C-alpha angles and dihedrals in degrees: 000000000000112000124224109255106228135188125196119213111196131026103203128116101314091030097055121331110067097073101021095118103028141063096254125108104216102125131075093239096058095037090054093045091052097047116097092202092059135076109193104210100175152337137215134212134149094219114087093206091058093046091052092049092049096049092045091058104032105025091218124137111268126193135207092201135042105289123258124260094258089061095042091053090062097054122105099163123037121189115203120200101144118122115299092246088068100044098096095041092052095045091051090055094046093047091073089071112081092196091069105092104158136044130187109195129190116241139302092023109223130006094271143001095274090056090048090054091049091050090050091049093050092049092049092048093048093041093240118154112221134188130189113225101246089147099190097062090056092056109106091228091060089078088070093047089048091060093053093048093045091057095055114119132178087006135161134179151141127268124193119205131177145190097035140309099280097041107061107355091081090059090054094048091049089057091047095049093111087071089065120257097207124090093014124152123226127204121185110215101175119033110211137118091288103023133210110235146163125237115203110206126188093264104029146332140262130204114220117206123189126221106226100204108091091206094056119085107205116160119149142113146207120207127183134185131166094283111023143034124203122196122183123200140166091056093310093308098108123053126192118196123202129189132197116270129183115250111241093202105042118053117238091004127127135188138186112262123193111256107168147354124212121190124194118220101260095169093061102024097134093043090055094044092052093047093050094045090052090049095052098035092094091057133066111294101246092184098064095095091047092053091052093046093050092048091051094048092051090050093049093051092048094049095045090051094047094047092053093045091051089057094051 
C-alpha cells in the first residue's frame, strides 16, 4: 500500500510540543509518526531549538527554509500550523504543486475572514481538499453529542471562552454547529478587547462571557431548554446530559436528572482527528460551510466590537 507523503509546516505547541514527553497523541508530529497510512517526509520551522527537538525524536528531515521543489513535488498532504499571519502566503506557494491534494490547517485558517475566503477559493480552484483542525468534531463520539444539541429548542445558556476570539471561540462554535450558524444575530453587551456578547440562533440564544486572564484556559458551556440540559466540562471534552424527571416528593414539580455522560478521547485527539480526516478526504467535504460560517461570525464580533470602541 502506497503511503501518503506528508509534510509538516510549523513545530510549535500543536505541531510538536504538547505531547513531546508523554504518552498522549495530541500533536501533528506524533499523530503522523503513528499513522500507517502516512509517510512523514519532512518538517519546517524557523526556530533551531524546535528543529533539533523534532529531529531528535522523529529522525525526519527538518528545514529552516521553505523546502526545495524536489521535496514539494513529493507531497500529497500538507499540514499547516505556522502562525495565522502566514497561512495565506504559505497556501499560495503550495498551490502551485498539483501533487498536493489535501491540507489540514490550524484554526482559524487565515488572519481574518477575507483571507479565509481567499484560501477557500484557492483550494477550490486547485481541487485541494482542506480541513481546519477543530479536533473535537472529528471524534467519533461527537456524532452522539451532535444529536443532543440538534434537538435543543427554545434554549438559553452561558458559554465561557478564553484567550481571544480567534483562538478558542472557533472550537466552541464548531461544537455548536447543530444549532445553525447561518442567519444568526449578534449583540455585544460588554465592549472590551475580548467582548461579552449574545448570539441569537433560530431556536434560542446563548450568552458568551470571556475570561480576561490570557494564561487561563476556560472554555465550557451550559445550555438548557424545556426538556434537556447539557453541561460541558474538562475544556469541552466531557459532556453531561440531563433530562426532566418528575419529583416524587413535591407535587407538579420537575427537576433535571443526569441521564448520560459522553467523553471525547483527549489522550489521542490528534490521532483520531487525522484518521477521520483521512477517511473522509475522498468524499465531499461536509464541513466547508461550517468553516465559512465560523470565520464570518468571528469577523462580525470583532468588527462590531471595534466599531463601538472607536466611538468611545
